[in-house]
N, C-alpha and C positions, 0 to 999 in steps of 0.2 A: 491571578490569572486562572481561569477555569480550564479544566481539561475539556477537550473536544472529542466527541465521539466520531472519528473519522470514518468508521464503517458506515454509520448511519447518514452522515453528510454525504459521503461518496453514492450510497444506494439511493437517496433522496435526488441527488443531481442526474443520476443516470435515468431515473423514471422520468424526470421532468424533460429528459432529451427525447422520450418517446420509446425507450427501450422496455422490455419486460422486467418486472419487479424481481430482483434477485432473492434467492433463497439464502437466509442467514445461518451461519453455525451449521453447514450441512456435513453430517458424517458420511465419508465416502468409503471408508474401509470397513470390511465385514465385522471387525472387532469394535468397531465405533471408537478407536483410539485417535484417529486423525479426522479433523472438520476444517472445512473452507469458511473463510470470514464471509465471502459472498460467492455465490455460484448459481449457475443456470443449467441444472442437471441434465434437461433435454439436449442442450447443446454441447455437454461436456467441456464447459467453460467455467473457470474459477478465477477469484481474485482474492489475494492476500494482501492485508493492509499491514505493513511493518511500521508500528508507530514509534517504537523506541529506538530508531535507528542511530541517533546521535547521542541519546540520553544515557544516563547512569541512574541506578536505582537508589533506594535510601541509603542514609549514612550509616555506617556499623556504629552501634552503641559504644563500644569500648575504644575504638581509634578514630572515629570519624571518616574514615576512607568510604567513598561511594563505590558501591560494587556494580558490575554490569547487570542489566536487566535479563530475565530468564532467556529471551530469544538471542541475546548478544552473548552468551556463555558458550563454550566450546560445546557442551552437551546440547544446548538449545539449537546451535547451529547445525550440529549433526542430526538432531531430531527433525529439523526443517527440511534438510537435504534427503532425509529417509522418506519423508512425507511426499516431497516433491517427485522423487523417483518412483514411489509407488503409484502416484497419480499419473505421471506420464506413461508408465507401463500399462495402466488401465485406460489409456487414451484421452485423459484430460489435458486441455491447454491451460496452464496456470500462469496468471500474470502477478508480478509483485509491484505493488505501489508504496510509496511513502507520503506522509501528510503534505510535504512541499508540493507534490504533484496533483493532490486532490485540491490544494489551495490555488494553484495556478492553473488548474484545468487540463494539465497535459495528461492525467490519468483518464479524463473522460474521452479524449481523442484515442488514446490506445485502446480502451474497451469497446467504443463505439465502432472501431477500425475492425476489431476482432468479430462483430456481429455482421460486417458487410453490409450494414443499413446506411446508404447514401444520405438519407435526410438526417439521421440521427448523428452521422459523422459531420454534417455540414453544421448542425446546431452544436455539436461539440467543439469544432474549431471556433465558431463564433463565441461560445462560452468561455473558451480558453483565452481568446484575445481580450474579452471584457474582464476576466478574473485576473489575468496577468497584469492589466492595467490598475485595477482596483486594490489589489493586495500588495502594492510595493512596500509599504511599511511593515505589513504583517510578515512578508518574507524575509525582511532584514531580522526580525525576532526570531524566526523557526530555523533558518538555515544555518548549517555548521558554520563556524568561522573560517573566513578564507585562509589558505595557507600560501603564503607567498612562496614564488617559484625561486629556487636558489639557482643562480648560474652555475653549468657545469664547465669546468676549465679542464680541457683536455691535454 
């Protein structure tokens, strides 16, 4: 299975809805330490794609254990929170999406709604309905495994 560039996929789909093309990897902090995956600087709207939500990184050569990916480590999570807080303080609206939402179209509805463009929002809802029906087999491959609820005995 090949890796999917979720940022490009989302950007292409948003442009097809009639929304302005996003700026990719935009540095918003003065020291250029923090960047947004996709953003519209004039609207102060940004989207972060969290691609490694359920995954783990490569196996350790000595023990074979798979380590968390960079964004899923304690330091990575702290860095993301710092980035989000700085962006919020500067007036940005930041949305986080995961590949499942890009795949089923719900990310399109979320972002089109943030623009307030009724035509784009209607197109996004239609696309989400169509993608939700066509990606049933893909969703079962990419979603995290179901966790059964355990009844609580009081």
